[in-house]
Structures are given as structure tokens and as C-alpha cells.
C-alpha positions as CSV (number, residue, x, y, z in Angstrom):
1,X,158.9,-81.4,-2.9
2,X,158.3,-79.8,-6.2
3,X,161.8,-78.3,-6.9
4,X,162.5,-77.2,-10.5
5,X,166.2,-76.4,-11.2
6,X,167.4,-73.9,-13.8
7,X,167.9,-75.2,-17.3
8,X,168.4,-72.0,-19.2
9,X,170.4,-68.9,-18.8
10,X,167.8,-66.1,-19.0
11,X,165.8,-66.9,-15.9
12,X,166.2,-69.0,-12.8
13,X,163.2,-71.3,-12.1
14,X,161.7,-70.8,-8.7
15,X,160.6,-73.6,-6.3
16,X,157.0,-73.9,-5.2
17,X,158.3,-76.1,-2.4
18,X,160.3,-73.2,-1.0
19,X,158.0,-70.4,-1.9
20,X,154.5,-71.7,-1.1
21,X,153.0,-70.5,1.1
22,X,155.6,-68.4,2.9
23,X,156.8,-66.3,0.0
24,X,153.7,-66.1,-2.2
25,X,151.3,-65.3,0.7
26,X,153.3,-62.3,1.9
27,X,151.8,-58.9,1.6
28,X,153.5,-57.4,-1.5
29,X,153.2,-53.8,-2.8
30,X,150.3,-53.6,-5.3
31,X,149.7,-54.2,-8.1
32,X,150.2,-58.0,-7.8
33,X,150.2,-59.6,-11.3
34,X,149.3,-63.3,-11.7
35,X,149.5,-65.1,-15.1
36,X,148.6,-68.7,-15.7
37,X,148.6,-70.7,-18.9
38,X,148.9,-74.3,-20.1
39,X,152.1,-75.1,-22.0
40,X,153.5,-78.0,-23.9
41,X,156.7,-80.0,-23.7
42,X,157.1,-81.0,-27.3
43,X,157.4,-79.4,-30.7
44,X,155.3,-78.4,-32.6
45,X,152.7,-78.0,-29.8
46,X,154.9,-75.6,-27.9
47,X,155.2,-73.2,-30.9
48,X,152.0,-71.5,-29.8
49,X,153.0,-71.1,-26.2
50,X,154.8,-67.8,-26.4
51,X,152.1,-66.4,-28.7
52,X,149.5,-67.2,-26.1
53,X,151.7,-65.7,-23.4
54,X,151.8,-62.4,-25.3
55,X,148.1,-62.4,-25.7
56,X,147.7,-62.8,-21.9
57,X,150.2,-59.9,-21.5
58,X,147.9,-57.7,-23.6
59,X,145.0,-58.6,-21.2
60,X,147.3,-57.8,-18.3
61,X,148.3,-54.4,-19.8
62,X,144.6,-53.5,-20.4
63,X,143.7,-54.4,-16.8
64,X,146.7,-52.4,-15.5
65,X,145.8,-49.3,-17.5
66,X,142.2,-49.5,-16.3
67,X,143.0,-50.0,-12.6
68,X,146.1,-47.8,-12.5
69,X,145.5,-45.0,-15.1
70,X,148.1,-42.7,-13.5
71,X,150.9,-45.4,-13.2
72,X,153.5,-46.1,-15.8
73,X,152.9,-49.8,-16.7
74,X,156.1,-50.3,-18.8
75,X,158.3,-51.2,-15.8
76,X,155.7,-53.6,-14.5
77,X,155.5,-55.4,-17.8
78,X,159.2,-55.4,-18.6
79,X,160.1,-58.7,-16.9
80,X,157.2,-60.4,-18.7
81,X,158.5,-59.0,-22.0
82,X,161.9,-60.4,-21.3
83,X,160.5,-63.8,-20.5
84,X,158.4,-63.7,-23.7
85,X,161.6,-63.1,-25.7
86,X,163.6,-65.9,-24.1
87,X,163.6,-68.6,-26.8
88,X,165.5,-71.1,-24.5
89,X,162.8,-70.8,-21.9
90,X,160.0,-71.6,-24.4
91,X,161.9,-74.6,-25.8
92,X,161.9,-76.2,-22.4
93,X,158.4,-75.8,-21.0
94,X,156.3,-78.3,-19.0
95,X,152.5,-78.8,-18.7
96,X,151.7,-75.4,-17.2
97,X,153.2,-72.0,-16.4
98,X,152.7,-69.6,-13.5
99,X,154.3,-66.1,-13.5
100,X,153.7,-63.9,-10.4
101,X,155.1,-60.3,-10.3
102,X,154.9,-57.3,-8.0
103,X,157.2,-54.3,-7.6
104,X,160.6,-55.9,-6.7
105,X,159.3,-59.5,-7.1
106,X,159.2,-61.8,-10.2
107,X,158.7,-65.5,-9.8
108,X,158.4,-68.1,-12.6
109,X,157.1,-71.6,-12.0
110,X,156.8,-74.5,-14.4
111,X,153.9,-76.6,-13.3
112,X,153.5,-80.4,-13.6
113,X,149.8,-80.1,-14.6
114,X,147.9,-77.9,-17.1
115,X,146.2,-74.8,-15.7
116,X,143.4,-72.6,-17.1
117,X,144.5,-69.4,-18.9
118,X,144.0,-66.6,-16.4
119,X,145.3,-63.1,-15.7
120,X,144.6,-61.4,-12.4
121,X,145.6,-57.9,-11.4
122,X,144.9,-57.4,-7.7
123,X,146.3,-56.3,-4.4
124,X,147.5,-59.9,-3.7
125,X,148.7,-62.8,-5.8
126,X,146.2,-65.3,-7.2
127,X,147.5,-68.6,-5.8
128,X,144.7,-71.1,-5.9
129,X,146.1,-73.1,-8.9
130,X,149.4,-73.4,-7.0
131,X,147.6,-74.5,-3.8
132,X,146.0,-77.3,-5.8
133,X,149.4,-78.5,-7.0
134,X,151.3,-78.2,-3.7
135,X,148.5,-79.6,-1.4
136,X,149.1,-83.1,-0.2
137,X,145.6,-84.4,-0.6
138,X,146.5,-86.4,-3.8
139,X,150.3,-86.2,-3.7
140,X,152.5,-89.2,-3.7
141,X,156.1,-90.2,-4.5
142,X,157.5,-93.1,-6.5
143,X,160.9,-94.6,-5.7
144,X,162.3,-96.3,-8.8
145,X,165.0,-98.7,-7.5
146,X,167.4,-101.2,-9.0
147,X,170.4,-102.8,-7.3
148,X,172.7,-100.1,-8.7
149,X,170.7,-96.9,-9.1
150,X,167.6,-95.1,-8.0
151,X,165.2,-92.4,-9.2
152,X,162.6,-90.4,-7.4
153,X,159.3,-89.2,-8.9
154,X,156.5,-87.0,-7.6
155,X,153.0,-86.9,-8.8
156,X,149.3,-86.6,-8.3
157,X,146.2,-87.8,-10.2
158,X,147.1,-85.7,-13.3
159,X,150.8,-85.9,-13.7
160,X,154.1,-87.5,-12.7
161,X,157.6,-86.1,-13.1
162,X,161.0,-87.2,-12.1
163,X,162.6,-85.1,-9.3
164,X,165.6,-83.4,-10.7
165,X,168.2,-84.0,-8.0
166,X,171.1,-81.7,-7.4
167,X,174.1,-82.4,-9.6
168,X,176.2,-83.5,-6.6
169,X,173.6,-86.0,-5.4
170,X,174.8,-89.6,-5.7
171,X,172.2,-91.8,-7.4
172,X,174.2,-95.0,-8.1
173,X,175.7,-97.7,-5.9
174,X,179.2,-97.0,-7.0
175,X,178.9,-93.3,-6.3
176,X,177.3,-93.9,-2.9
177,X,179.5,-96.7,-1.7
178,X,182.8,-95.9,-3.5
179,X,185.4,-98.6,-3.4
180,X,183.2,-101.0,-1.5
181,X,181.0,-101.4,-4.7
182,X,184.1,-101.6,-6.9
183,X,185.5,-104.4,-4.8
184,X,182.5,-106.5,-5.8
185,X,182.8,-105.8,-9.5
186,X,181.9,-103.0,-11.8
187,X,179.0,-104.8,-13.5
188,X,176.8,-104.6,-10.5
189,X,173.7,-105.5,-12.5
190,X,175.1,-109.0,-13.0
191,X,177.5,-109.6,-10.1
192,X,176.8,-107.3,-7.2
193,X,176.9,-109.1,-3.9
194,X,174.0,-109.3,-1.5
195,X,176.1,-107.3,1.0
196,X,176.7,-104.4,-1.4
197,X,173.1,-104.3,-2.5
198,X,171.9,-104.2,1.1
199,X,174.3,-101.3,1.8
200,X,173.1,-99.4,-1.3
201,X,169.4,-99.9,-0.4
202,X,170.0,-98.6,3.1
203,X,171.8,-95.6,1.7
204,X,168.9,-94.9,-0.7
205,X,166.4,-95.2,2.1
206,X,168.3,-92.7,4.3
207,X,168.8,-90.3,1.4
208,X,165.1,-90.2,0.5
209,X,164.1,-89.5,4.1
210,X,166.9,-87.0,4.9
211,X,167.1,-85.0,1.7
212,X,163.9,-85.1,-0.2
213,X,161.3,-84.6,2.5
214,X,158.2,-86.5,3.4
215,X,156.4,-88.2,0.6
216,X,153.2,-86.3,1.0
217,X,149.7,-87.3,1.8
218,X,149.5,-90.6,-0.1
219,X,152.9,-92.0,0.7
220,X,155.9,-93.5,-1.1
221,X,155.4,-96.2,-3.7
222,X,158.3,-98.6,-4.4
223,X,158.7,-99.4,-8.0
224,X,161.3,-102.2,-8.5
225,X,161.7,-105.8,-9.8
226,X,159.9,-108.2,-7.5
227,X,163.2,-109.7,-6.2
228,X,164.2,-106.4,-4.7
229,X,161.1,-105.7,-2.7
230,X,161.7,-107.9,0.3
231,X,165.2,-106.7,0.8
232,X,164.4,-103.0,0.6
233,X,161.4,-103.3,3.0
234,X,163.5,-105.3,5.5
235,X,166.0,-102.4,5.8
236,X,163.7,-99.3,5.2
237,X,162.9,-97.0,8.1
238,X,160.7,-94.8,6.0
239,X,157.2,-94.6,7.7
240,X,155.7,-93.3,4.4
241,X,156.5,-96.4,2.5
242,X,153.3,-98.0,1.3
243,X,152.4,-101.7,1.5
244,X,151.4,-101.6,-2.2
245,X,154.2,-101.5,-4.7
246,X,154.8,-101.7,-8.5
247,X,156.6,-104.8,-9.7
248,X,158.5,-103.0,-12.4
249,X,161.4,-100.6,-12.7
250,X,160.3,-97.1,-14.0
251,X,162.7,-97.4,-17.0
252,X,160.5,-100.3,-18.3
253,X,157.4,-98.1,-19.0
254,X,156.5,-94.7,-20.3
255,X,156.1,-92.0,-17.7
256,X,152.3,-91.7,-18.3
257,X,151.9,-95.4,-17.8
258,X,153.9,-95.2,-14.6
259,X,151.6,-92.4,-13.4
260,X,148.5,-94.4,-14.2
261,X,149.7,-97.4,-12.3
262,X,150.8,-95.4,-9.3
263,X,147.5,-93.5,-9.2
264,X,145.5,-96.7,-9.2
265,X,147.3,-97.7,-6.0
266,X,146.6,-94.5,-4.1
267,X,143.2,-93.5,-5.6
268,X,141.1,-95.5,-3.1
269,X,142.9,-93.9,-0.2
270,X,142.6,-90.5,-1.7
271,X,138.9,-90.9,-2.2
272,X,138.5,-92.2,1.4
273,X,140.4,-89.2,2.8
274,X,138.3,-86.8,0.8
275,X,135.1,-88.6,1.9
276,X,136.3,-88.2,5.5
277,X,136.7,-84.5,5.1
278,X,133.2,-84.2,3.5
279,X,131.7,-86.2,6.3
280,X,133.4,-84.1,8.9
281,X,132.1,-81.0,7.2
282,X,128.5,-82.3,7.3
283,X,128.8,-83.1,11.0
284,X,130.3,-79.7,11.8
285,X,127.6,-77.9,9.8
286,X,124.9,-79.8,11.6
287,X,126.2,-78.5,14.9
288,X,126.7,-74.9,13.6
289,X,130.5,-75.5,13.7
290,X,130.8,-75.2,9.9
291,X,129.4,-73.2,7.0
292,X,129.2,-72.9,3.3
293,X,128.2,-69.2,3.3
294,X,131.1,-67.1,2.0
295,X,130.4,-64.1,4.2
296,X,130.3,-66.3,7.3
297,X,133.5,-68.1,6.3
298,X,135.2,-64.8,5.6
299,X,134.5,-63.5,9.1
300,X,135.6,-66.8,10.7
301,X,138.8,-66.8,8.6
302,X,139.7,-63.3,9.7
303,X,139.2,-64.4,13.3
304,X,141.4,-67.5,12.7
305,X,138.5,-69.9,13.4
306,X,138.7,-72.0,10.3
307,X,140.4,-75.3,10.8
308,X,139.7,-76.8,7.4
309,X,138.5,-75.1,4.2
310,X,137.3,-77.0,1.2
311,X,137.3,-74.9,-2.0
312,X,136.0,-75.9,-5.4
313,X,138.7,-76.4,-8.1
314,X,138.6,-74.3,-11.3
315,X,135.9,-72.0,-10.0
316,X,136.4,-68.2,-9.7
317,X,133.9,-66.2,-7.7
318,X,134.3,-62.5,-8.4
319,X,134.3,-60.2,-5.4
320,X,136.4,-58.3,-2.9
321,X,137.3,-59.5,0.6
322,X,138.3,-57.0,3.3
323,X,141.0,-58.9,5.2
324,X,140.6,-56.9,8.4
325,X,136.8,-57.2,8.8
326,X,135.9,-60.2,6.7
327,X,133.4,-58.1,4.7
328,X,132.6,-59.5,1.3
329,X,131.6,-57.3,-1.6
330,X,130.3,-59.0,-4.8
331,X,131.7,-57.8,-8.1
332,X,131.3,-58.5,-11.8
333,X,133.9,-60.5,-13.7
334,X,134.5,-57.5,-16.0
335,X,135.1,-55.2,-13.0
336,X,138.7,-54.0,-13.0
337,X,138.9,-54.4,-9.2
338,X,137.8,-58.1,-9.3
339,X,139.5,-60.6,-7.1
340,X,138.7,-64.3,-6.6
341,X,136.9,-64.7,-3.2
342,X,137.8,-68.4,-3.0
343,X,141.5,-67.6,-3.5
344,X,141.4,-64.9,-0.9
345,X,139.6,-67.1,1.6
346,X,142.2,-69.8,1.1
347,X,145.0,-67.4,1.7
348,X,143.5,-66.1,4.9
349,X,143.0,-69.7,6.3
350,X,146.6,-70.7,5.4
351,X,148.0,-67.6,7.1
352,X,146.1,-68.5,10.2
353,X,147.4,-72.0,10.3
354,X,144.4,-73.8,8.9
355,X,144.3,-76.4,6.2
356,X,142.9,-75.8,2.7
357,X,142.0,-78.6,0.3
358,X,141.0,-78.0,-3.3
359,X,138.2,-80.4,-4.3
360,X,137.1,-81.4,-7.7
361,X,133.7,-80.0,-8.6
362,X,132.0,-83.4,-8.8
363,X,132.9,-84.1,-5.2
364,X,132.3,-80.7,-3.6
365,X,129.7,-81.0,-0.8
366,X,128.3,-77.5,-1.4
367,X,127.1,-75.3,-4.3
368,X,128.7,-72.1,-3.0
369,X,132.3,-73.1,-3.9
370,X,133.4,-73.4,-0.3
371,X,132.9,-75.4,2.9
372,X,134.5,-74.6,6.2
373,X,135.0,-76.5,9.4
374,X,135.5,-74.3,12.4
375,X,138.0,-74.7,15.2
376,X,135.4,-73.5,17.8
């Protein structure tokens, strides 16, 4: 799960794992405001982040005044203004930021990958960038394990970050096993018994499965010194544990190097899975059980007929989708009523229980931005 815990007083960070799709795909009172921007972890790069945020706020205000000329926009922008003024927040940013707001709703998400600057004012939230982050198509976990402690990481092709476990979560052998570990000595790195190590590994395996959810589409990668691999595998009950592993503890390399090594292990499987989806689409389209025509896909999505929808990453197709009839109306990008048709299609399919996969442009099997496989 991508769970980000509060680290500053002004705002509470929200959890994509808890909110998407159940919260963010709810029908909220319009206007629904969606703001995305890339951010930076380190000084001095992050100095420009609040400035860029305020520039996006100006775009949002202009769009609001154009779409809702009779409405007072001050209350709608007030939580954005408060966030812009929160110095503690801007001193602890990540690679990307998403802020979604509607009357009575304000959600702030720090994202583990950069996103394109974008402001959307519409009758529903723009959530495609969040779908790309939360989808399991290229998601994996890394378990960093030593004989006396463990860490859990989550990542995809672009980024990797350590999961911030709750403060009351035991992450060391001594904390998990109590006096049993102490009985074998306090310097467990040098003198822990095989019995205590086995107990600790079993406790870690159970904790990962019970408390931190499934590892996602590409599985759980063990990162540990070679001498710990056999013992952990002999006691692990986790069906997501991959055969491939990293013969190094995460503390021994920079985070980006760990991401690169982990992605090399899962990339082939990811490409194979994506190729399987593309092949399935081709077979379905040949039997008139799939389509790349946005109008046809929209009608099928409204009827709950889309089993799998592939949508092109980083592409916005301006238009309006009538969610009761599936009628698609093309619009210009500068139209104040513009929505993203791909985003709206993805929401409809998810609400109907279908799968949505965001595909890099170079691997997209169609030129329309979408490809649907129908249930029937």
C-alpha cells in the first residue's frame, strides 16, 4: 500500500491506498478541483515548488471564474491558500503532489513519482495520474532483511520509497521477540543464535503478510545478504515472494540504485504481462469483442461491459462524457467545460468493476488513446 503518514502539523497527509478508488471516485458536489505538480525533496530545488503551486492556483481561479461566474470562489480556494502558506509542508515534499478538492472535501497526496503540471475544474476529480501510481501493473515490494531488523519498500519502474510503518510497529528482533532475543545476547549482529534468527524471520514474514497487504502485481523481492536467503525462504509462507532476489541489504546502496536493481528483476515479467494484455486486446477486437473507438467504449462502459481498459499515459483528450448515456462530445482544450475523456472512461470502468491499466505511449496498441476488451 502507498500510505503516507503525517509529518507536519498544518495538514494530515491522505492515503491513496485507502482513498483510491472508493473515495476519489465518489460523486462529489461540483466543482471538483484537481491540481497536480512535480515537486522536489531537496533544497534548493524545492524552493520553486510553492511558487509553481501559486501559479497553478491562479489558473484554477481563472477557470473557476469562467465556469462559475455567479459563485464566490474564495471559499473554494481557501484550503489551497492555507496549503500554499504552510512552510513545513513545502520543506518535506516528495517527487509529486496531488491536491483534490470539492465542497466539504480536501485531500492532499504526496506522490512517489513526478507528474505533469495540470489543473482541472470539472464535475468530477481528474484521477488518471493517481491510477497510474496505484495500479499493480508495474508495482512491487522490496523486503530489506537482516538477522535483527527489517524494512519494507514499495516501488515501480520510476521510483522506490520506504514504507513508513506505524510508530508502534516492531521492526527489530529484540522488539518482536522480547526477552527471547535478549537471552541470546544483545549484539544480535554478531552472536544471535540460529533459533532466534529463525523466530525473527518467521515473525517478519507473518507481519508483512498480515499488516502490509499483498505485494502487488510483480511480487515481493527479498533483499538480504546471501547467507540469509535460504533460511527466510524455508520458513516464508508468502505466495508473493519472488524466486529472484537481491544479494545485498538495502542499507548498503543508495535508494535509486536499489530501485534500478529491483526493476531489472521485474521488468521482463512486467513487459510480458503488458504484452499479454495487448495480445488479448488484438484477439478481442478481431472478434468484435473489443474496440479503440472512444464513443463505442463509452457506451460499453456505461453498460458495464468493459472488462479491461488500456489508456495511454500522459495523454489528455478534451471532451465531455455523459455518464448515463455514454454520449461523447468533443471539446477544445481552452473550453472551460473541458474534461479528460480518458480519465472519465477509466472512472466508469473502475466503478463497474473492470480493470484499468495505464500504458506508456510507446507500447499503446492503438492511436486513439484507449483500447477496451469487452466482457460480452
